N, C-alpha and C positions, 0 to 999 in steps of 0.2 A: 256700498255707494258715498261718495265724495260730496261733498256739503258745497252746495253752488252760494258763491256773493255775486250777487248782481246789484249794479250800480244803475239804479231806473231814475224816474221822475223828469226823464228827457225825451219825450215829455211825458206827464203823466197819461195821455190817451195812449200812446205806444207800450208804456210798462205794463198797462192793462193788457192790453192786446199779449206782450210778451207772456205776461201770465197764464192767460188762458189757452196759449199754443202751449206753455210747458205742461198746463193738467192734460190736455188733449194727447201730445205727443207721449207723455209718459201712460197714461190708458193705453196708449194705442200698442208702446212697445213691453210695458211691465205686467199691463192688466189693472182690473180695478183698484183704486184704493192703494197704490204702490207708487209713491213720487219719492226722487232724492232731495233732501233735506234742501231747502234755498232761501238765504236772508237776502231780504231785497232792502238797500240803502237810498231813499228817494230823496233826491236833492233839491234844492230851493231851484225851480228851473227859471224863475224871474233873476234871481240872483247870478246865476251862471249866464242868463241871455246879457245881463247889462255890465258883465266884466270883459277883459281883455285876456288874453290866453294866458299871460300870467295868473290872473285872477280865477281862470277857468282851473287850470294845472292845479293852484294850491284846493279848489273845491272837490276835484277829482280825487288826487293824491289823499285827502283827507277823509274821503268817501274809501279808499283804499284800505287804510288804516284802520279804519272802523272797521271792516268788514272782517279784516284777519283777528282783530280783539276778540271780534264775534263767533271765530269760530270758522270761515270760510275756508276750503281746501283749494277750490279753483273761482277764479273771478271773471266778470266779464260786463261790458258797458253796454246797456240797452238801447243805444242809441251809435248812428253810423260818425256823424261831425267829430266827437269828442277822440276818435279814433288819431286823428291827427296829432296827439302827446301820448298816443299808446306806448312808442318806445321810452317816452321819459318813465313812464308810469312804469313800465316794467324793471325799471332799475329800482326803486324802492320796494320792491316786494320779492321775497322767493317763491309765491305762489303764482302758478301756471293763469294766464290771461288765455282766456279765447278769444279769438280775435274774430270780428264778421266781415272783415274782407276774406281772410282765410275761410271763412265757409259760404261766402258769395262764390269766392275761385273754387272751390270744390264742386260747388253744384254746375257752374258751367261748364267744370270738364267731364262730369257725371253725363250732363246734357249732350256732349257735342259740341256746344255752343262756342264762336270765336270771335264775332264782332259783337260787342256789346256796346247799348247805348244805356248811359250813366245818366240817372236822374236824383236828386237829392237836394240840399241846402247848397246855396250860393260857395259856400265854404268847399262842400265836398266836393261840386262838380268842378272849379275854379283854381281849387290849389291842387299840387302834381301829387298827395302822399295816395290817394285812393284810387288814381289812374296808375301811379308810378308802379305798384304794388301788382295788377292785373296786367299790368305790359310787362314787367319783368317775367311773367308766367306764361307771354306768349299771348295774350289775347288783343284785340285792337279794341280799342276804347272810343266811342265818339260822345263828345259833350254837347249837347242839344244849344240851340241859339237861344233860345225862350231860356234861360237862366232865370233872370230876375222874375218872370210870369210864374215858373214853378215854385220860387221860395218865399214869393208873396203868397201864394196859395198856401204853403204849408204853415207860412205861419201867422195867416190872418184867419184861416180858415181848418186848417185839418188838427194844430195843435188843440182845438176848441171844439172837436167833433162834429163840424159842420162840413157838407159835402155838397154845398151847392153850385162849386166850379170842379165837380168829377168830370164832367163834358169837356172840358179844357184841359185837363191834363191827359184823357184819352186822344184828345184830337192831335197833343202835342206829340205824344208819343208815336201815332199811327202816322206822321208824318216824316219817320226818319226810316232807314233799311238797315235792318240790323237783325242778328240769328235773335236777339232776345233784350230784352229792357230790366235792368237793374232799379228795382223800387231801393235806390240808397238811402233812403231816408226810413226811419222805423215808423215817421205816419203815411206815409204813400199807400202800403199795402192795406189800409185801413179805410181806403176809397177807390183804388185801383185792384180789379180782381184778374184773374185768369179767365179768358174769355171776352176781357174788354180790348185785350187789345191783339193787335194782327200776327205778331213776333211771341216767341216764347218771353217769360217772366220768371223773375227770381225775387222773390221776396226776401229780402237780406233778413227782417226779423225771425222769418219761420225757419231759415237756412241755419240763424246763427241757434236759436233754439235747439234743435237739432243738433249741432254740434256742442252744444253745452253739454245736452243729454249724454252725447255720446263719449264724450270726456267722463262726465261723473260717474258712468258705468264700468268705465276701466279697470 
């Protein structure tokens, strides 16, 4: 089994969810008490948020090099938005990255979803790095009008483990006609669950963990 190097802390709440999913899915696949080795590098989230993208790249590249030195054999970022700079990060390491966007696309393909509602941070929803990769695979991607509302709920509530505005998130999602909603911020699955929405649901964190485990077991 390959040793997983996970860049976490983006935010700590979602990294906790990643780890619990990693344990749950490992037990499901391998049985009790057998897990691929994992190294978690938890960055300073406040420093990351207060930096521009050049500074964020430096923070992430430092995490990549630290995980390499620690013996990681595959890499993953436990967050959607930093995948904006994944192509640049791939250039500084020979280790394979497991992409969250690839994992989301694979789940949509498996389920036969074609029309996808993308929710996440403002960067994920409004810049083209996420949408472009999905559209290149043949998916139709809808960006909700309520970008600011979703972004605010993520950063004012969910990153602190508060779910007071869950109903508002569900209301926004259910206002659109799509085959499935992509919970394209790893905090969103903490609040929105299957059965809350009228369409299919793609939990980006859950699917990312599944892809990481599959790669670790190759």
